N, C-alpha and C positions, 0 to 999 in steps of 0.2 A: 284482803278477805280471801282466804283460799277456798277454792271450790274442790268438791270430791270428783275426784280423777273417776274419768268413765273413758273405759279401753274402747269400747264401742266407737265413741267419736274418732278416736284415732284410726280405726277400721274403715269410718267414711272418710277420712282424709285419704287413706292409702286408695281408695277406690277413685276417688276425686283426680288425685294426683296421676293415677295408672291409666285412666280414662283419657286426661290431656295428653300426656307422653305418646301413647297408642296414636290418639289423633294427628299430633305434628310428625311422629316416625312414617305416618303416611303406610303402615302395615298394607300391604295388598295379599289377599288370598284367591287364588284362581280368576284373578284380574276384577278382584272386587275388593275393595277396602271396607272391611266390618265395624270400623269405630269413626264414622263421620261424624258422629255426634259427640265425641268424646271431647269437644270444646265445653261442654255441660260441667265438666268437673270443675269450672272456674266456678261456675253458679252453687254448687255445693260449697265449695270454700266459702262463699260471701254467706250463705246461711249459718253457716258453721260459725263463722266469725260474728255475725248478728246475734247470734245465740250465747255463745262465750262472753263477749263484751260486754253486753247488756245484764248477762249473769253477775258479772263481776261488780260492775258500777251497783245493781240495782242491790244486791247483798250488802255491800257496804254501805248504801243510804238508808236501808231499811234497820239493820242492826246497830248503827252508828249515827244516823241522820246526817251524815256528812260524807263528803268525798274527796279523797287525796290525788289532784292532778300530777302532782309532782311523784307518787308512787305508779301512777297508771301509766303516764308518759315514759318513766325510767323504763317501766316492764317492757314497753313497745318498742323502746330503742333497743333494749337488751335481744329483743325476741327479732328484729327486723333488718337491722343494720349491719351488724358485723358481718353474717354470710353475705350480704349483698354488697359491701364495700369489697369483700375480699373475691367475690366472682368479677367484679369491674375492674381490680388490679390484675387479676391474673389475665382478664380477657383481653387487654392494650396489647401485649405482645403479637397476641393472633390479628386482631384488627391492624395493627402496623403490618404485617406479613400479608394478608390477604384481602384487604379491601382497598378498593381504588380509591381516589382522593376524594371524590364527592359521596361516596359510601361512608370513607372513613369520618367526613365531617358529619355526616347523619350520625353515624353512630358514638361521635363525641357529642352532639345535640341531645341524642336520647340518653346518655348518661347523665348529663347536667339537670336535664329536665325531670330527670327520676329522683336524683337528688333534691329537686325541690319538689317532690309529690305532685309531680303534673307531667308526667309523659303522656298520659290519655290522652290531656290537650296536644302535646306535641304530635303525637301520632295522628290525631283528629284533622288539626289545622294543614297538616304536611301531606293530607290526603293519602294515609296509608290505611289501605284494608286490610283487615286481619281476617286470614284464611288463603286468599290468593297465593301463588307461588311466591310473586316479589314480596309480600310479607314475611314468608319463610326463609329471607336473605338478611332479615334484619335482628341482628343477635339480641338486642333488649325490647323488642317489640311486646312480649310478654312483661315486661314490668307495666302496662298499663294498669294491669288489673290491683297489681300492689299499690299506685298511686288512688286508685278508688278507695282501696281500704284506707290507708292514711289520710286522705280527705275526710272519709266518715270517723276516722280515731280522732281528729280534730275537732270536728262540727259536732258531733253525735254526743259526746258526754255533757257539752255544754248546753246542748236542747235538753237534752233528759234531764240535769241536774234543776235548770229552771223549770221544767214540767213537773216533776217532782217536789219541789217547794213551793210552788203557787197554781199548780192546776193537779194535784195528786190525784182526785176524785176522778179526773177525764184522761189521765196518763194513757190507760187501754184504749180508750176512743182514740185518741191522737195517734197512738201507735197503728192503729187498724186504717185511721183516715189516711196516714202518711203511706202506707202501702197500697190502698186502695188508688189514690192519686198517682203515686208512681209507677204502679203496673199500667195503668190507663195511658200515663204519657209513653211508657216503655211499647206498649202494641202502636199505639196512634205514631211514635217516632220511631218505629222498624219500619213501616209503611211509607213514611213520608222523608223522615232525616234517618237514614240506617246508620250512617257513622256515628253522630250523636249520640243517637239511642243507645249504640254498642259500648260507646267508651266513657260517657258521663256518669257522675253520680247519681242525679236525679232520676234516672231511668234505670240506675240498676239498686238503689233503696230499698226497694221493696223486697228484695232478696233477701238483703242485710235485716229488714225489717221483719221479715217471716220468722228469722231467730230469735229477734228480740220479743215478738208477742210469743213465744213459746216460753223463753226464760221469763217474762213476767208472770204469765198463769201460774209456771212452776213453783215460783218465788213466793207468791201471793198464798197460792195452796198448800206452799211447804211440802208438794210431793209432786212425781209426775202421774201418769195414770194408774189406777188400782183397779181397773177393768180387765181381768184375767182374760177373758176373750178375747177383747180387742189388743190386749199386750199379746197374744199369739197369733193374733192374723194380721194386725195391720203392717209390723214390721215387715212381712215376707212380700206384702204388697207394696210398701215403701221400696222395696229393692229392686221388684219387676218393675214400678215407674221409672228409677233409674237406669236400670239395665236396658229396658226399651228405647230410652231417650240415646243414652250411649251408642246403641245398634243402630236405630232408624232415625234419627234425626239427620239433617243434612245443613249444610252452607248455603243452600238454596232458600229455608226458610226463615222467617222475620222471627227474629230474636234480637233481645228478649222480648217476649210477646206474652200471648194468653197462652201459647203453644208451652211455655218455659215453666209454666205453672205445674205442669206432670210433674218434672223430675224435681222442684222445689217441694212441693205436696210429698214426693216420695221421701224425701230428706227429711222433712218435718215429721213425719209417720215414723220414721226410726227413731229418731231424737225423742220423741215424746211417747212413746211407747215401747220402748227396747226394755227389757229387764233380764234379768241373769238365767232366768228359766227358758228362755226364748229362743230357738235355733238360729235367726239370723243375729241375734245378738252375742251368741257362743261361736257364730263365725266369725263376727268381725271382731271378737276379743282374742282372736287366736293372735299368738306370737308372731306370726306371717303377716298378719293386716296391719297389728299393733307396730311391728317393726317397721313397715313400709310407712305406715302414719307418722310415724316418728321421724322420719327421716323426710318428710313430705315436702317440706318448704326447702330443703337443700336439694330435692330431687326437681320440683318445680323450678328454681332458679339456674340450676346448671342444664337442663336439658334441651332448652331453646337455643343458646349460643353455642352448644355442642353441635346440635343439628345446623344451624345455621352456617357455621364456620365447614362442616362437613360437606354442605352442599355449594359453597361459596370454591369451589376447586378452582385453581388455577391454570387455566387452558393453556397457557404458554409451554407449560412442561409435558401437556399432553398430546400425542400426535396420534390421527386417524388410525395408523397402521397399528397402534399399538392397541386402540379400541376395538380394531376388528378383529386382532389376532385373539383378544378375550374373550370376545362375542362367539369367536368360532370355536376356540378350544376349550372352554369353560362353561358348564351349567348356569345359566345367567342367572335363573331363580334362586337357584342354591348360593351362589356368589352373593345375591342381595341379602338372603338371609343369615348367611355368614356375618355380613356388613352390619346388618342390624344389630345380632348380637353380640360382635365385638363393641359396637358405640353403646348399646344398652349396659354392658358392664363398666365399661369406663367411667359411664353417667354413674351406676350405684357404688364403684368404689370413690368417684369425688364427691359424691353426697354423702356418703358414709363417713370420709375425711373430715369435710363440711362440718357435718353435725358434730361429731367428736374433739374436732381439734379447735373448731371457731364457734360454733353454736352453745354447746353447753359449756365451755369456758367464760362467754361472755354473758352467759345466762344464771352462771353461778352466781348465787347472792352473796357469797362470802368474797368475792372479787369485788375489792371497792369500785363503785361506779365512778366515784372523781378520777382516778385513775385510769377507768377503762373509757371516761369521756374524752382525755385528753389522746388516747390512742385514736377515738373516732374522729376527732378533731383533727389530727396529723392526716391521716388517711383521706378525710372528707376535703382537705384543703390539697393533697396532692392530686387528686382527681381532677379536683375543679380546675387547678392550675395547667392540668398536663391537658385537659381536654378544652379547655379555651385557647390553649395556646395552637392545639392543632387545628382548632375552627381558623385562627386568625394566620396561619400560615398554609389556609386554603389545602389541607391534609397532606400537605408535605410531599408537593406534585412531584418532586425530584426520585422520589422513591423507585417509579417506574420508567426512569429516564432509560434504562435498559432494555425495557422490555414493552414498549409500545412505539412505534415508529421512528420513528426516532431511531429506531434499529431496525424495524420490520423492513424486509424486502418484499412487499405485497406485489404482484403483478395485477396492473389495471387492463381489462378488455373490453372490447364490446362486448354486447350479450351475444351468445355463439350462434342464436338462430337469424340474427342481425347479418352476421358476417355470412351465414349459407345463404341467404336473400341476396346477397351482395354480388353473388356467384365469383367468390374467391375461389374458387377451384372449377375445374371444366365440369360442367354440369348440363344434361338436357333436359330445358325446362317444361315443364307441366305445368301451368299456372303457378301457384306456390309449391309446388313440390319438384322435386327433382330426381333425375335417373343416372346411376354412375356405371362406369363397368360394362358395356351394352352388350358385349360380345360371350359375357359367363353364363353358364348355365345354371351357375349357384345361385340362389337368389334368396336375398334378404330384404324382408319388408320393416317399414318403421313406422307406425300410424300412432296418432295423438294429435296435441294440441301443441303451444309452445315448448312445454316440458318434452315432447317428443323433439321439437327442433332443436333444443338444448343439447342434446346429446348426440342429435344427427350430424354437428360438424364434425366432431372429434372422432365419431363411429366411422364414418364413411371412409375417413384417411384409413384408418386400422382395418378395416373389412375388405376394402377393395386391394389393399397389398396382400390380402389373405384369398385373393380371387374370386369373392363374392359381387355378384351384381348387386348394386345397391340402390334400392327403390325408397324415395321419401315422398309421401302425400302429405300435405297441412293445407288446409284453407278454411281459416274462420270455423273450424269443429265441426265441419260437415261431413268429414271423413273420418272422425273420429271412430277409432275402433268399428269402422264398415258400419255402423249404425243407421248415416242416412246412405243407405246402400245405392241407390240409383243415382245419386249424384257422383258418388266415389266411382263407381261401374262404369259411367260415361268418361270420366278423364282417365281412368286406368285402361278402358277400350282404345284408348291412345296408343298403347302399346300392344295392342291386338291379343289381348287377353283377359281372363275374369278372377276376381278373387278366390272364388271357391273352385275353380278348374285348377288351382295350384298343386303342386304334389311335392313333398319331399325339399320344399322351402321353409324359412324359418321367419316368424314373424314377430318381432317387440311393440308389445303395447305399452305407451305411456302417457299420464296426464295428469291434469290437478283433478282428481276424481270426484273429489267435494263438490267442487262447483258445478261440475258437468252433471252428476247425478242429483244433487239436492238444493243449488244454489244459483241457479241460473234465471235469472230476471229478465235478459232482453229477448232470450227464445227458448223454445221449450226444451226441457230439460231431457237429458239422455234417458231412454228407455233403457231400466237395468235389466227388466228380462230380456230383451231383444240384444242387447250386449252380450249376456251370459250366453244366448241362444248362439249366437253369430260365432263368439270365440269357441265353443264346444265342437259346433258344426267345422269350422277352419281346422280345429285339432286334430278332426280325423287321420288328415294326411299329410299335416304338417306340424311342426315343433313350433309353441308359442311359448313366450317368454315373456310374462307379466312382471312389467316394473311398478313395485308399489311406491306411494306417495313420499314426496321429498320433503323433509323438515322446512317448514316456513318461517319466516320472521315478521315481526310488525312494524319493520323500519328498512331502510336501504342502506344495508350494511359499508358498500361502497362510496356512497355518498357521503356517509358520516365519516369513513375513515379520510376520505379524500379532502374534508373540510380541517379534520385535523393536520393532516400532513403539509395542506397548504398552507396553513397559518404556524404551523412549525410547534404550535402547542396546544395543550388538551382544551379542548371545547367542553363549557359548562352542561351544555345542552345533552352533548353525548354521554357524558360522564354521568348524568343523573340517570340514564337507562341503563338498568341494571344488567338487561338483556343483550347488550351492544355485543360482547363478546360470546355468547351463546344465545342459543333459543332454548324455549322451552320443550322438554322431552314428555311432560304429563300434558301440557297443552295439546302437542302433536298427537298424542295418542288418543286423548280425548276428542280432537277434532275429526280423527280419521277411523275412528272406531267402528261405523256404519260400512266405511270403505272396506276396510279388514274383512268386516263378515262377508260382503257381496264378493270381493276376490278370492276369499277362503273358502267361498262356497262352488266355485268353478274347479270340479275334479275330474281330471284326464292323466292318463301316465303322458301325455305329451304336450303339459304345460308346467314349464318351469318357472320360476319366481327370483325375483330379485330384490333386495330389503334396502334402499338408501341410507333408512335410519340406521343400520348395524354398523355403517362406515362413521357417523358423526355423533352418535347417542349410544350411550353403552354404560358397560359395567362401571368405568371409573366415576363418570361423571353422570350419576343415577339420576338427576333433575335436569340435565341439560344437553344441548346437541352443540358440537363445536361449529363456529363461522367460520372459523380461523385457525391457523396454527402459525409457527414463527416465519413461516416462508410463503405460504401462499393463502388466499380468501377465498372459500368454496362457492361465495352466491356472488349473482351478478345482480340481483336487486332483491325484493324481499321473499322472490317466490321463486327463480329460477337459478339454476346451479351455474355457477362461471365455468370457464374451461377447464379447470381444474378438477372442480366440484364433478363437472361431467366426466371427464377423464377416471374420477377414481370410479363413479358408477358405472362408466363402460368396463371398465376393470371386470366387475362383476360379471356384466353381459358378455363378455369376449369367454370368462372362464366357463360358462355354459354354453355357449358357443363351441367350445373345445370337448366337452363331454360330448354334445351331441355327433361332431364329428369323428370323436371316439369309438362310440356307439354303431355308426353306421357302417 
């Protein structure tokens, strides 16, 4: 039974797919992501699917008294599978090149489960959250929504047919009851079992049933709303509710839940009250919106793998020197914008190709379905056999034999500050502090916690060669940036001087600021205002170099790599950690936003700044920070730089010192 074409429905599809794409693209404007609620686009698709599928089934039941499962599922197969199978086949070579063995196995499992209409179960039971950065590296995570729809296509026609035949009088009551129960379960589940609530059909059914209820009343009444006033007003209200959710919802809210009612109601208002004389309907029916809506399925399919593979950059091919060069010589924000534009153009091109040369060909009823089904079967079997083999072969581990040591020449050192405490160089001890080159009048001070100590070992060698008296003070955070001024002063008096009497000296401040300012549990937190005050006071007669936070990891890279090298083979636990080779740039920036605000607020012409993250994170690997390159590892543990990492940061410090010397 053919439905009357409604171009505004394609317009709604356009809004849905653009919202999802912008959400996953993580577009940032002036440090703010304006499309954090773009995930709601999937919910819009669910309502549209519920409306259209119920309209097809009910119209056929009402007009003929029967329903052809054969024709229904033939249409679904023509609609869903060709583009999906094409995408999977095209993605395989990229997965071979870019994915580590465990990720390659996960990739293959996600394909097999998707082919079995159950990838939502796979991602739930494998513990994969939708939204966090690790999920952005899973090329087929987005197929969870297709599995939900496919499960709906299997179950709903059967339930609707039985209800129509035997409980027709109560059909709408059953639809409404299902809506209420599912919504209640979704709201309760999102607070108690968020992953189950997000991925499973029983907590998504209410969104599909919202469209079903609309279709029921439209078919039973023989028309949509005829109230001219409501037809003029409510589509605008609907669009406002959708737009509000896209702009103001975020990953931290409970979803799906009662909150999700807002955009769902918005979609329903547009579907129910749209008409050709109304502004929103005219906008959604324009060629631009309809055109995007027509290719929305291909856009949805292609966008996630493209973004995922773009994020999974091979760190073996990237050296920090290249990243540093690009960060220093290119406008970072402009480069990111250009990068996004190129990716979006590629996405549009692939989607248009997929629509015209895959979707349209297979959906054309002139093409014999039996012949097409043979193609489906061949491609289906190729994918099943290929991905099953990948799993059995453990992700073809030997693909990376030349890239993981096995070839690497990593250098392992004790932590730099441990070497400093062991007095491996001549040092006048001041408790846990050190004084070097006492005869020089050029003074260099480094204050802070263990982060400062990590830099000190390499820095003292380089600065004493330049003729500096090198003074390092560190004891259980007591002297961190002169905050506990009495204790620090007492210790420094052993050198017959006071900090604030210094003139024309250079001070470096370095530390794990987030912990010291905000997260200290065992001792009183550092007073941020006093910190700022003392730095400004010290900068009146001296030069201050502030070292900004070093990107941290949530694991110990050296330990993991050592375990691998000791075994001379890959360790599954290591390989399942997607962040081993890199750490998260986005998490680093989110974690340290408040720290950057504090440090940036200290304004003085004598204050210079060093940004370690610009060495290890940047333009090429937008979403990651390097842990190592082909020759060196940059971390001594999850928090501190190794000797090589410290040396690279100290290069930046030395550059600033040379600027100071030239200006004097």
